[in-house]
PAZAPA-4460 file (N, C-alpha, C; in steps of 0.05 Angstrom, whole numbers, plus 32768, in hexadecimal, padded with zeros to 4 digits):
% residues 270
    n_x    n_y    n_z   ca_x   ca_y   ca_z    c_x    c_y    c_z   seq   type   mol
   8C7E   7B50   8610   8C88   7B63   85FD   8C77   7B66   85E6     1      M     A
   8C79   7B4A   85D3   8C6E   7B49   85B9   8C4F   7B4F   85B6     2      G     A
   8C42   7B44   85D0   8C22   7B4C   85D1   8C20   7B64   85D7     3      I     A
   8C2C   7B73   85E9   8C2B   7B90   85EB   8C2F   7BA1   85D1     4      A     A
   8C43   7B9C   85C4   8C47   7BA9   85AA   8C33   7BA1   8599     5      A     A
   8C2C   7B89   8598   8C13   7B7E   8581   8BFE   7B92   8584     6      E     A
   8BF5   7B99   859D   8BDC   7BA5   85A7   8BE5   7BC0   85AB     7      Y     A
   8BF9   7BCA   85A2   8BFC   7BE7   85A4   8BFC   7BF0   85C1     8      G     A
   8C03   7BE5   85CD   8C01   7BEC   85EA   8C1B   7BF9   85F8     9      Q     A
   8C1F   7C13   85F0   8C3A   7C20   85F6   8C42   7C25   8610    10      A     A
   8C2C   7C20   8623   8C35   7C2A   8640   8C3F   7C0F   864D    11      E     A
   8C32   7BFA   863F   8C38   7BE0   864C   8C51   7BD7   8643    12      A     A
   8C56   7BDE   862A   8C71   7BD9   861D   8C8C   7BE5   862C    13      L     A
   8C83   7BFF   863A   8C97   7C13   8643   8C9B   7C01   8662    14      D     A
   8C87   7BFA   866A   8C89   7BEE   8685   8C9C   7BD3   8683    15      I     A
   8C93   7BC4   8670   8CA7   7BAE   8669   8CC6   7BAE   8664    16      L     A
   8CC8   7BC8   8653   8CE4   7BCF   864E   8CF2   7BD5   866B    17      I     A
   8CDF   7BE5   8677   8CF0   7BF0   8690   8CF8   7BD8   86A2    18      H     A
   8CE9   7BC2   86A5   8CF2   7BA7   86B1   8D02   7B94   86A4    19      Y     A
   8D0F   7B9E   868C   8D24   7B8E   8682   8D18   7B7B   866C    20      G     A
   8D00   7B85   865E   8CF9   7B74   864A   8D0E   7B7A   862D    21      G     A
   8D0C   7B62   8623   8D22   7B6A   8607   8D12   7B70   85ED    22      D     A
   8D1A   7B8B   85E8   8D11   7B95   85D0   8D10   7B8C   85B8    23      V     A
   8D23   7B77   85B4   8D2C   7B66   85A1   8D22   7B48   85A3    24      N     A
   8D13   7B41   85B0   8D07   7B28   85B8   8CF7   7B1E   859C    25      A     A
   8CF9   7B08   859A   8CE7   7AFE   8581   8CD9   7AE2   8588    26      Q     A
   8CC2   7AE1   857C   8CB0   7ACE   857D   8CB8   7AB4   856E    27      A     A
   8CAB   7A9E   8577   8CB7   7A89   8563   8CB5   7A86   8544    28      P     A
   8CA5   7A92   853A   8CA8   7A9C   851D   8CB8   7AB4   850F    29      N     A
   8CCA   7ABF   8527   8CDB   7AD2   851F   8CD5   7AED   8522    30      G     A
   8CB8   7AF6   8523   8CB0   7B0B   8528   8CBB   7B1D   8540    31      D     A
   8CC8   7B30   853C   8CD2   7B47   8552   8CC4   7B54   8560    32      S     A
   8CC4   7B5D   857B   8CAF   7B6E   8586   8CAE   7B86   8574    33      V     A
   8CC1   7B93   856A   8CBA   7BA8   8553   8CA9   7BA0   853E    34      L     A
   8CAC   7B87   8534   8C9B   7B7F   851F   8C7F   7B81   852A    35      Y     A
   8C79   7B76   8541   8C5E   7B77   854A   8C5B   7B96   854D    36      D     A
   8C65   7BA4   8556   8C5E   7BC0   8559   8C59   7BCD   853D    37      A     A
   8C67   7BC4   8526   8C65   7BD0   8510   8C48   7BC6   8504    38      A     A
   8C41   7BAD   850C   8C26   7B9E   8506   8C10   7BAE   8511    39      G     A
   8C14   7BB7   8527   8C00   7BC8   853B   8BFC   7BEA   8528    40      S     A
   8C0F   7BED   8522   8C12   7C09   8518   8C17   7C1E   852E    41      G     A
   8C1C   7C1C   8546   8C1C   7C32   855B   8C37   7C3B   8556    42      N     A
   8C36   7C57   854C   8C54   7C64   854F   8C60   7C69   8569    43      P     A
   8C49   7C68   8583   8C59   7C6A   859B   8C67   7C52   85A4    44      D     A
   8C62   7C3D   859A   8C6D   7C22   859D   8C87   7C20   858D    45      C     A
   8C87   7C25   8574   8C9C   7C24   8565   8CB1   7C3B   856D    46      I     A
   8CA9   7C50   8577   8CBD   7C65   8580   8CCE   7C56   859E    47      E     A
   8CBF   7C52   85AC   8CC9   7C43   85C5   8CDB   7C30   85BE    48      L     A
   8CD2   7C1D   85B4   8CE6   7C05   85AC   8CFE   7C10   859C    49      L     A
   8CFC   7C1F   858A   8D12   7C30   8584   8D24   7C3E   8590    50      L     A
   8D1F   7C48   85A0   8D2B   7C5B   85B6   8D3A   7C48   85CB    51      Q     A
   8D32   7C2C   85D0   8D3A   7C1E   85E2   8D4B   7C06   85D2    52      H     A
   8D56   7C0C   85B5   8D67   7BF8   85AD   8D59   7BE2   859B    53      G     A
   8D3E   7BE6   8592   8D36   7BD0   8582   8D40   7BD0   8565    54      S     A
   8D48   7BB7   855E   8D55   7BB7   8545   8D3D   7BB8   852C    55      D     A
   8D3C   7BC6   851C   8D26   7BCA   8505   8D33   7BB3   84ED    56      P     A
   8D46   7BA8   84F5   8D50   7B96   84DA   8D50   7B7D   84E4    57      N     A
   8D42   7B72   84FB   8D3F   7B54   84FC   8D26   7B4C   84EA    58      I     A
   8D2E   7B36   84DB   8D16   7B2B   84C7   8D0D   7B14   84DC    59      A     A
   8CF4   7B10   84D3   8CEA   7AF5   84DF   8CEE   7ADA   84CB    60      N     A
   8CE1   7AC7   84D5   8CED   7AAC   84C3   8CE2   7AAD   84A6    61      L     A
   8CCA   7AC0   849A   8CCB   7AC7   8484   8CD9   7ADC   8479    62      S     A
   8CE9   7AE6   8483   8CFF   7AF8   847D   8CEF   7B14   8477    63      L     A
   8CDF   7B16   8485   8CCD   7B32   8487   8CD6   7B41   849E    64      Q     A
   8CDA   7B62   8493   8CE6   7B70   84AB   8CC9   7B82   84B4    65      L     A
   8CCC   7B92   84CB   8CB9   7B9C   84D3   8CB0   7BB6   84BE    66      P     A
   8CC1   7BBC   84AE   8CB6   7BD3   849A   8C9F   7BC6   848A    67      I     A
   8CA9   7BA8   8481   8C92   7B9C   846F   8C78   7B9D   8479    68      H     A
   8C7B   7B94   8495   8C64   7B8E   84A9   8C50   7BAF   84A5    69      C     A
   8C5F   7BBF   84AA   8C51   7BD8   84A7   8C45   7BDD   848F    70      A     A
   8C55   7BDF   847B   8C4F   7BE4   8460   8C3A   7BD0   8455    71      A     A
   8C36   7BB7   845F   8C20   7BA7   8450   8C07   7BB1   8462    72      Y     A
   8C04   7BB7   847F   8BF0   7BBE   8489   8BE6   7BD9   848D    73      K     A
   8BF6   7BE3   8478   8BEB   7C05   8476   8BF2   7C13   8491    74      G     A
   8C04   7C11   849D   8C0A   7C25   84B6   8C1D   7C39   84A9    75      H     A
   8C13   7C51   849E   8C23   7C67   8496   8C37   7C70   84A6    76      Y     A
   8C30   7C7A   84C0   8C42   7C85   84D3   8C59   7C70   84D9    77      L     A
   8C51   7C56   84DB   8C67   7C42   84E5   8C78   7C43   84D2    78      A     A
   8C76   7C3C   84BA   8C85   7C3A   84A3   8C93   7C51   849F    79      L     A
   8C87   7C6B   84A4   8C98   7C85   84A0   8CB3   7C82   84B8    80      R     A
   8CA9   7C76   84CD   8CBF   7C70   84E2   8CD3   7C61   84DF    81      M     A
   8CCD   7C4E   84CE   8CDE   7C34   84C8   8CEF   7C37   84B2    82      L     A
   8CE6   7C4B   849E   8CF5   7C4C   8484   8D15   7C53   848E    83      I     A
   8D1A   7C68   8499   8D38   7C72   849B   8D44   7C61   84AE    84      P     A
   8D3C   7C4C   84C0   8D49   7C3E   84D0   8D4C   7C1E   84C5    85      V     A
   8D3E   7C19   84B0   8D47   7C00   84A1   8D58   7BFF   848B    86      T     A
   8D69   7BED   848D   8D85   7BED   847A   8D79   7BE1   845E    87      T     A
   8D87   7BEB   844C   8D88   7BE0   8436   8D91   7BC3   8431    88      R     A
   8DA8   7BBD   8442   8DAE   7BA0   8444   8D9B   7B88   844E    89      R     A
   8D8F   7B97   8464   8D7A   7B86   846D   8D5F   7B80   845F    90      A     A
   8D5D   7B96   8449   8D44   7B97   8438   8D4A   7B82   841D    91      L     A
   8D65   7B83   8418   8D71   7B73   8408   8D71   7B57   840A    92      R     A
   8D79   7B50   8425   8D7A   7B36   842D   8D5D   7B28   8431    93      L     A
   8D48   7B39   8437   8D2C   7B30   8438   8D24   7B28   841F    94      S     A
   8D2D   7B33   8407   8D22   7B2A   83EB   8D0E   7B36   83E4    95      G     A
   8D08   7B51   83F1   8CEC   7B5C   83EB   8CE9   7B77   83F5    96      Q     A
   8CDD   7B87   83E9   8CDB   7BA3   83EE   8CC3   7BA8   83FA    97      S     A
   8CC5   7BBD   840D   8CAA   7BC5   8418   8C92   7BD6   8404    98      P     A
   8C9D   7BD8   83EC   8C88   7BDD   83D6   8C77   7BC9   83D1    99      I     A
   8C86   7BAE   83D2   8C77   7B96   83CE   8C64   7B95   83DC   100      H     A
   8C6C   7B99   83F8   8C54   7B93   840E   8C41   7BA6   8411   101      A     A
   8C45   7BC1   8409   8C32   7BD6   840D   8C1E   7BCE   83F3   102      A     A
   8C2C   7BC4   83D9   8C1B   7BC0   83C0   8C08   7BA4   83CA   103      A     A
   8C13   7B95   83D6   8C01   7B7D   83D9   8BEE   7B80   83EF   104      D     A
   8BF5   7B99   8404   8BDE   7B9E   8416   8BCC   7BB2   8409   105      G     A
   8BD0   7BBD   83F3   8BBF   7BD1   83E7   8BBD   7BEA   83F3   106      G     A
   8BD5   7BF6   83FD   8BD4   7C0D   840A   8BE7   7C20   83F8   107      H     A
   8BD4   7C30   83EC   8BE1   7C44   83DB   8BF3   7C5B   83E6   108      V     A
   8BEA   7C64   83FE   8BFC   7C75   8408   8C16   7C6C   8415   109      R     A
   8C16   7C53   841D   8C2D   7C4D   8421   8C40   7C49   840B   110      C     A
   8C39   7C3E   83F7   8C46   7C3D   83DB   8C4F   7C56   83D2   111      M     A
   8C41   7C6D   83D2   8C46   7C85   83D1   8C62   7C8D   83E1   112      E     A
   8C5E   7C8B   83FB   8C6F   7C95   840F   8C8C   7C88   8405   113      L     A
   8C89   7C6E   8401   8CA4   7C5A   83F7   8CB4   7C6A   83E2   114      L     A
   8CA0   7C69   83CA   8CA8   7C78   83AE   8CB3   7C91   83B6   115      V     A
   8CA3   7CA0   83C6   8CB5   7CBE   83D0   8CCE   7CBA   83DA   116      D     A
   8CCE   7CA6   83EB   8CED   7CA0   83F7   8D02   7C91   83E5   117      R     A
   8CFB   7C88   83D1   8D10   7C82   83BD   8D0F   7C61   83BA   118      G     A
   8CFC   7C58   83C3   8CF9   7C38   83BB   8CF3   7C33   83A1   119      F     A
   8D00   7C1F   8395   8CFF   7C17   837A   8CE4   7C07   8376   120      D     A
   8CD6   7C16   835F   8CBB   7C07   835D   8CBE   7BEF   834A   121      V     A
   8CD7   7BED   8343   8CD8   7BD3   832E   8CEC   7BBC   833F   122      N     A
   8CEE   7BC0   8358   8CFD   7BAE   8368   8CEE   7B92   8363   123      A     A
   8CFC   7B7F   8363   8CF5   7B64   835C   8CF5   7B50   837A   124      L     A
   8CDE   7B44   8379   8CDE   7B2B   8391   8CF9   7B1A   838D   125      L     A
   8D04   7B0D   83A0   8D19   7AFC   839D   8D0B   7ADC   8395   126      D     A
   8D17   7ACF   838F   8D0C   7AB3   8387   8CFE   7AA5   839A   127      T     A
   8D0E   7AA5   83B5   8D00   7A9B   83CB   8CEA   7AA6   83D6   128      H     A
   8CDF   7ABF   83CC   8CC6   7AC8   83D1   8CB1   7AC6   83BB   129      V     A
   8CBD   7ACA   83A5   8CAB   7ACB   838A   8CA2   7AA8   8389   130      S     A
   8CB3   7A92   8390   8CA7   7A80   838B   8C92   7A71   839A   131      E     A
   8C8A   7A85   83AF   8C77   7A7E   83C4   8C5D   7A85   83B2   132      K     A
   8C5E   7A92   839E   8C45   7A9B   8391   8C42   7A89   8377   133      Y     A
   8C2D   7A7D   8374   8C29   7A6B   835C   8C29   7A7A   8343   134      G     A
   8C28   7A97   8342   8C2A   7AA4   8327   8C48   7AAE   8327   135      D     A
   8C5C   7AA7   8334   8C78   7AB3   8333   8C76   7ACF   8334   136      M     A
   8C63   7ADC   833D   8C67   7AFA   8341   8C81   7B08   8349   137      R     A
   8C8D   7B20   8341   8CA1   7B29   834A   8CA1   7B46   8352   138      K     A
   8C8E   7B53   8342   8C8F   7B70   8349   8C76   7B7A   835C   139      T     A
   8C78   7B96   8364   8C66   7BA5   8375   8C4C   7BA7   835F   140      A     A
   8C52   7BAD   834A   8C3D   7BB2   8336   8C28   7B9B   8334   141      L     A
   8C36   7B81   8332   8C25   7B6B   8331   8C11   7B6A   8344   142      Y     A
   8C19   7B6C   835F   8C0D   7B6F   8376   8BF1   7B7D   8373   143      F     A
   8BF8   7B9C   8369   8BE3   7BAC   8366   8BD1   7BA5   8350   144      A     A
   8BD7   7B9D   833B   8BC7   7B92   8323   8BB8   7B78   832B   145      V     A
   8BBC   7B64   833C   8BB3   7B4E   8342   8B9F   7B56   8356   146      S     A
   8BA2   7B69   8366   8B90   7B6C   837B   8B7A   7B86   8373   147      N     A
   8B7F   7B8B   8357   8B67   7B9B   834A   8B6F   7BBC   8354   148      G     A
   8B84   7BBE   8360   8B86   7BDC   836C   8B8D   7BF0   8357   149      D     A
   8B7A   7BFB   8349   8B82   7C13   8333   8B92   7C27   8341   150      V     A
   8B8B   7C36   8355   8B9F   7C45   835F   8BB6   7C3F   8362   151      T     A
   8BBD   7C2A   836E   8BD8   7C1F   8377   8BE5   7C20   8359   152      G     A
   8BD7   7C0E   8346   8BE4   7C0B   832D   8BEC   7C22   8321   153      T     A
   8BDB   7C35   831A   8BDD   7C51   8315   8BFE   7C5C   831F   154      Q     A
   8BF8   7C60   833B   8C0D   7C6B   8349   8C27   7C5B   8346   155      L     A
   8C2A   7C44   833E   8C43   7C35   8338   8C4F   7C3B   831C   156      L     A
   8C3A   7C3D   830D   8C3E   7C41   82F1   8C4A   7C5E   82ED   157      L     A
   8C3B   7C6F   82F8   8C45   7C8F   82F8   8C61   7C8F   8303   158      N     A
   8C67   7C7B   8317   8C87   7C7F   8323   8C9A   7C6F   8313   159      A     A
   8C8F   7C61   82FB   8CA0   7C54   82EB   8CA3   7C36   82F0   160      G     A
   8C92   7C2B   82F7   8C8E   7C0E   82F7   8C8D   7BFF   82DC   161      A     A
   8C9A   7BEE   82D6   8C9B   7BDD   82BA   8C84   7BCA   82B9   162      K     A
   8C79   7BC7   82AA   8C63   7BB0   82A7   8C68   7B93   829F   163      T     A
   8C82   7B91   8295   8C8C   7B78   828B   8CA2   7B67   829A   164      D     A
   8CA0   7B69   82B6   8CBC   7B60   82C3   8CAF   7B46   82CE   165      L     A
   8C97   7B42   82CD   8C8B   7B25   82DB   8C87   7B13   82C6   166      D     A
   8C8F   7AF6   82CB   8C83   7AE3   82B8   8C70   7AE4   82AB   167      P     A
   8C58   7AEA   82BB   8C3F   7AEF   82B0   8C3B   7B0A   82B1   168      L     A
   8C3E   7B19   8297   8C3C   7B35   8299   8C1F   7B3D   82AA   169      H     A
   8C23   7B54   82B1   8C0E   7B65   82C4   8BF8   7B68   82AB   170      C     A
   8BF7   7B6A   8292   8BE4   7B6F   8281   8BCF   7B5A   8284   171      L     A
   8BDE   7B42   8281   8BCF   7B27   827C   8BC1   7B22   8296   172      L     A
   8BC9   7B2A   82AF   8BBE   7B26   82CD   8BA3   7B3A   82C7   173      V     A
   8BA7   7B4E   82BE   8B8D   7B61   82BE   8B7A   7B59   82AB   174      A     A
   8B83   7B50   8292   8B70   7B45   827F   8B64   7B2C   8288   175      V     A
   8B6F   7B19   8296   8B64   7B02   82A1   8B50   7B08   82B5   176      R     A
   8B52   7B1B   82C6   8B43   7B21   82E1   8B2C   7B38   82D5   177      A     A
   8B2C   7B3E   82BA   8B17   7B4F   82B1   8B18   7B68   82BE   178      G     A
   8B31   7B75   82C1   8B35   7B8E   82CC   8B36   7BA7   82B6   179      R     A
   8B20   7BB0   82AD   8B23   7BC1   8293   8B36   7BD8   8297   180      Y     A
   8B30   7BEC   82B1   8B41   7C02   82B4   8B58   7BFC   82BA   181      E     A
   8B64   7BE7   82C5   8B81   7BE3   82C9   8B91   7BDC   82AE   182      I     A
   8B7C   7BCD   829A   8B83   7BC7   8283   8B8E   7BE1   8274   183      V     A
   8B7C   7BEF   8277   8B7A   7C09   8267   8B96   7C19   826F   184      R     A
   8B9B   7C1E   828A   8BAE   7C2D   8290   8BCC   7C20   828C   185      I     A
   8BCA   7C04   828E   8BE1   7BF5   8287   8BE8   7BF8   8268   186      L     A
   8BD5   7BF8   8259   8BDA   7C01   8238   8BE0   7C18   8232   187      L     A
   8BD9   7C29   8243   8BDB   7C47   8241   8BF9   7C4D   824D   188      A     A
   8C03   7C38   825A   8C20   7C37   8266   8C38   7C27   8251   189      S     A
   8C2D   7C22   823C   8C37   7C18   8228   8C3E   7BF8   822A   190      Q     A
   8C2E   7BE7   823C   8C2B   7BCA   8246   8C28   7BC3   8227   191      A     A
   8C35   7BA7   8222   8C31   7B9F   8207   8C1B   7B8A   8203   192      D     A
   8C08   7B93   81F2   8BEF   7B89   81EF   8BF5   7B6B   81E5   193      V     A
   8C0C   7B66   81D7   8C10   7B49   81CA   8C1E   7B3A   81DF   194      N     A
   8C26   7B41   81F7   8C35   7B2E   8206   8C2C   7B15   820C   195      C     A
   8C3E   7B02   8213   8C38   7AE2   821B   8C3B   7ADF   8236   196      Y     A
   8C36   7AC9   8240   8C3C   7AB7   8257   8C53   7AA6   8251   197      F     A
   8C67   7AA9   824A   8C7A   7A9D   823E   8C83   7A82   8251   198      T     A
   8C7D   7A82   8269   8C84   7A6B   827A   8C77   7A50   826D   199      E     A
   8C60   7A51   8261   8C4B   7A3E   825B   8C48   7A47   823C   200      V     A
   8C4D   7A57   8231   8C44   7A5C   8214   8C59   7A5D   8202   201      N     A
   8C5F   7A4C   81F0   8C71   7A4C   81DF   8C68   7A4D   81BF   202      D     A
   8C50   7A59   81BD   8C47   7A5D   81A7   8C41   7A7C   819D   203      T     A
   8C36   7A87   8183   8C32   7AA4   8181   8C14   7AA6   8189   204      V     A
   8C08   7A95   8192   8BE9   7A9D   8198   8BE7   7AAD   81AE   205      F     A
   8BD8   7AC4   81AD   8BDF   7AD8   81C4   8BD1   7ACE   81DF   206      P     A
   8BDD   7ACF   81F1   8BD7   7AC8   820C   8BC2   7AD6   8214   207      T     A
   8BBF   7AF2   8210   8BAC   7B02   8218   8B8E   7AFA   820B   208      A     A
   8B8E   7AF0   81EF   8B78   7AE4   81E8   8B69   7ACD   81F5   209      L     A
   8B7A   7ABD   8202   8B73   7AA6   8210   8B63   7AB0   8228   210      Q     A
   8B67   7ACD   8234   8B5D   7AD0   824F   8B41   7ADE   824C   211      Y     A
   8B3A   7AE4   822F   8B21   7AF9   8227   8B12   7AF0   8213   212      C     A
   8B10   7ACF   820B   8B07   7AC9   81F7   8AE6   7AD0   81F9   213      L     A
   8ADB   7ACD   8212   8ABE   7AD4   821C   8AB9   7AF2   8221   214      R     A
   8ACD   7B04   8221   8AC9   7B1B   8228   8ACC   7B31   8213   215      D     A
   8AB8   7B38   8207   8ABB   7B48   81EC   8AC7   7B63   81EF   216      E     A
   8ABE   7B6D   8207   8AC1   7B88   8212   8AE3   7B88   8213   217      M     A
   8AEF   7B75   8221   8B09   7B72   8227   8B1A   7B71   820C   218      M     A
   8B0C   7B5A   81F6   8B19   7B5C   81E1   8B18   7B71   81CE   219      M     A
   8B07   7B7E   81CA   8B02   7B9C   81BD   8B1E   7BAF   81C7   220      R     A
   8B1E   7BAC   81E3   8B32   7BC1   81EC   8B51   7BB7   81E6   221      L     A
   8B53   7BA0   81E4   8B71   7B95   81D8   8B72   7B98   81C1   222      L     A
   8B5E   7B96   81AD   8B62   7B98   8192   8B61   7BB6   818B   223      L     A
   8B58   7BC9   8197   8B58   7BE1   8194   8B79   7BF0   819B   224      N     A
   8B80   7BDD   81AD   8BA0   7BE6   81B8   8BB4   7BD7   81AE   225      S     A
   8BAB   7BCE   818E   8BC1   7BC7   8184   8BC9   7BA6   8181   226      G     A
   8BB2   7B96   818A   8BB3   7B7B   8195   8BBA   7B6E   8171   227      Y     A
   8BCD   7B5D   8171   8BCC   7B4F   8158   8BBF   7B33   8150   228      D     A
   8BA9   7B3B   814E   8B92   7B23   8145   8B9F   7B0D   8130   229      A     A
   8BAE   7B15   8121   8BBA   7B05   8109   8BC4   7AEA   8119   230      E     A
   8BD4   7AF0   812C   8BE2   7AD9   8137   8BCF   7AC7   813F   231      K     A
   8BB7   7ACC   8145   8BA0   7AB4   814B   8BA0   7A9F   8139   232      C     A
   8BA8   7AA5   811D   8BA4   7A95   8103   8BBE   7A89   80F9   233      F     A
   8BD2   7A8F   8109   8BED   7A82   8104   8BF4   7A6A   8119   234      C     A
   8BFF   7A53   810A   8C0A   7A3F   8120   8C27   7A36   8117   235      C     A
   8C37   7A3D   8129   8C55   7A3A   8122   8C5B   7A1A   811F   236      P     A
   8C4D   7A0C   812C   8C52   79F2   8130   8C4B   79E1   8118   237      H     A
   8C56   79CC   8111   8C52   79B8   80FA   8C38   79AA   8103   238      D     A
   8C27   79A2   80EC   8C0E   799A   80F2   8C0E   797E   80F4   239      S     A
   8C28   796D   80F2   8C2D   794E   80F5   8C25   794C   8112   240      T     A
   8C1D   7930   8116   8C1E   7924   8139   8C3A   7919   8138   241      W     A
   8C43   7910   8124   8C59   78FE   812A   8C70   78FE   8113   242      G     A
   8C81   78F1   810F   8C97   78ED   80FE   8C94   78DA   80E9   243      R     A
   8C82   78C4   80ED   8C79   78AB   80DF   8C71   78B4   80C2   244      S     A
   8C76   78A3   80B2   8C70   78AC   8091   8C52   78A9   8091   245      S     A
   8C40   789F   809E   8C21   78A2   809A   8C1A   78BA   809D   246      E     A
   8C28   78D1   80AA   8C21   78EB   80B3   8C2C   78FC   8099   247      H     A
   8C1F   790B   808E   8C20   7924   807A   8C2F   793E   8086   248      T     A
   8C46   7946   807B   8C4F   795A   8089   8C44   7972   807F   249      S     A
   8C32   7971   8068   8C23   7986   8061   8C17   7997   8072   250      E     A
   8C1D   79B2   8074   8C09   79C6   8089   8BF1   79CE   8079   251      K     A
   8BDA   79CD   808F   8BC5   79D3   8085   8BBE   79F2   8089   252      V     A
   8BB8   7A00   8075   8BB2   7A24   8078   8B9A   7A24   8089   253      P     A
   8B9A   7A35   809B   8B80   7A38   80AF   8B6F   7A51   809C   254      V     A
   8B58   7A4A   8094   8B4A   7A5F   8085   8B33   7A6B   8097   255      S     A
   8B2E   7A5F   80AE   8B19   7A69   80C2   8B1F   7A65   80DB   256      S     A
   8B1C   7A77   80ED   8B20   7A73   8103   8B12   7A61   8116   257      P     A
   8AFB   7A54   8101   8AED   7A3D   8113   8AEE   7A29   80FD   258      I     A
   8AF1   7A11   8109   8AF8   79F6   80FB   8AE7   79E1   8103   259      M     A
   8ADE   79D4   80F6   8AC7   79BC   80FE   8ADE   79A2   8102   260      S     A
   8AD8   7995   8118   8AE3   797D   8121   8AD1   796A   8123   261      V     A
   8ADC   794D   811E   8ACB   793A   8122   8AC3   7936   8141   262      P     A
   8AAB   792F   8142   8A9E   792B   8158   8AB2   7911   816E   263      K     A
   8ABA   7916   817F   8AC7   78FF   818E   8AB4   78ED   819A   264      P     A
   8AC1   78D2   8194   8AB2   78BA   819D   8AAF   78BD   81BB   265      S     A
   8A97   78AD   81C7   8A92   78B1   81E2   8AAD   789D   81F3   266      K     A
   8AB4   78AE   8207   8AC9   789F   8215   8ABF   788C   822B   267      L     A
   8ACD   7876   822C   8AC7   7862   8241   8AC9   786F   825B   268      P     A
   8AB5   7862   8272   8AB8   786E   828B   8AC1   7852   8296   269      T     A
   8ACE   785F   82B4   8AE0   7849   82C3   8AD2   7846   82DA   270      Y     A
***
């Protein structure tokens, strides 16, 4: 059943169903027959399975539903068929929206369909999904930005996507990757040019600067958009290395962005 569905063989699937095949059978990884059909994108297979009682709300071991598979692979017709039969409860339990899947796959048409059907562009990945990514991403916008998808990014922003819901702000992702057009449209949508990656940065030194020190064009773009360059010359931390009396507590003013430092001695080799 799963193989017939995976390869979009509606006629073979019909024969198997006629001879008692289980339309809700699952593979060892939890993929249902309908999930396989969604992956093939064949609307005839999907319609056939639904007509014979296939449950679109059966999740696999990764908690993904058939609707996620269709959205990720960009199967527009399959997605359109699965939207009305997938329950909000099943989506909530999965911890991810099909908008995340469509953005991850880079399928703007599917994203547009989901937006038109009322899916929240600011839906957040649940922790059990987000923690699988090293950058702790949460939003569909993050997927679009990290993929360099200009059209998808613009679509999500036009639909009301917020730019500051991820621990690593979308603007910083675009700056780090050198994606000028995406940086421009994020700034045009009121993204905070002075945002920080607060998970690792406890200073006022702008995170964005660290990502474009060697990119004059990007730096000019940020500066022209209100980048607070003065913070580059401020240090909120005490200049002392310890609390012992041998260290002075006097703070040294910074008069130049470039300071000469003693050349370090040669390190021993082991």
